N, C-alpha and C positions, 0 to 999 in steps of 0.2 A: 313166361312171356309177359311183358308189361302191357297194360291197357293204354290206349291213346289218351292224351290229356286234352284239355279244351283247345289249346293252340293247334294241335295236330287234327283234332276233330273238325275245327273250322276249315282248315286247309283241305281236308278230304271232302267235306260237304260242298265247299266252293267248287272244287275240281269236278265232282260228279254233277253238281247242278249246272255248271257251265257247259259241260259236255251235253247235257240234256237240252239246254236252251239252244245250243248249236244244232242239235238233232231236229228240234221243232222248227227252226229257221230253214233247215235244208228241206224238210218235208213240205213246208209252205211254198218254197221255191219250185219243188218238183211236182207237187199236187196242189194247185192253187186253191181248190175248194176244200182242202183238208181241215181248215179251221185251226191248224196248229199255230200256237202263239205262246208267249210267256210274258211275265212281268216280274218286277222286283218289289217286294212289300216287306217291311219290317226286317230288312236285311236278308230275307229268304228269296230264293228263286221259286216262282210259282209257274208251273209248266202244264200246258194242255197240248196233248198230241192225239186226241181221240178218246172216246169214252172208255174203251177197253185197253188203252195203252198203259204199260207199266211206267212210262215216262210222265203220265198225267198225275202229278203230285207236287208237293213242296220239297225243297231241298235247303237244308240249313235253318229250318224254322226254329226260332228261339235261341239260336246260338250267337246271333250277331246283335240282336236287339230284343228287349223285353216284349213279350206279347201283350197287346192291348185289345180291348173289345173292338176298337175301330179297325185295327189291322186284321183281326180275325174276320170281321164283317166283310172287309174288302176281298180277302182271300176266298171266303165262302161264296161271295157273289160271283167272283171270277169263274169258279168251277160250276156252280149251279146254273149260271146263264148259258153255259155250254152243254148242259145236260149231264154233267159228270158228277161222280161222287166226290166228296171232299176227303182226300186221302193225304195223310202225313206219315212219312217215315222219319223218325227223329232219333237223335242221339240221347242217351240217358243223361248226358251232361247238360241238357236243357234245364233240368231241375224239376222239382215237385210242383212248383207254381205253374209252369208251362204245361206240364202233363195234366194237371188238375183243370186248367182252363180248357184244354182240348176235350177232356172227358165230360166236363160240365156242358159243353156244347154238343154232346153226342158224337164226337169225332175221336174215338180212341185211336191212337197211332196204329197203322197197319203193320209197323215193325219198329221195335226199339233196338237199334243195333249198336254193338260195341265193336271196335276194331282192335284186334290184338296184332302186335308186330314184334319183330325181332330186330334189335339194334344191329346196324351194319358194321360197327366197329369190330365185333367178334362174330363173324358170320357162321362159324362152325359150332355145332352143338357138341359138347363134350359128353362122354359116357355118363358123367355125374348129372349133367343137365337132362339127359334122356331118361335116366332112372327116376329123377325127380318128377318128370311129367307122367310117368307110367302109373 
């Protein structure tokens, strides 16, 4: 199974992030004092939906724009002003420089996730492909 490339990683991160921004918007409409909100910074979605929410994190960080000290300061302030931890789930395709920047600020990613996929042109696994995976 192939790993996803930068283009697909960007599309997946954008889709997940957009869904989470919509979730935060819906929560704010339904529970006006929830504090749920989001912003975009350095090409990433930065979402707050409560201190303990799994939605409270960044999406696409480092995939769309290079991380800078300024952008990390803005993102950090967004979370800390709301009493939340600064959490980042990132793609390994962000590169060593981005991961080093996060770790230097004491924000190791909560997850470094790769997406594996199966091309749809040939949706059936053959017995050869199955034995190669075993």
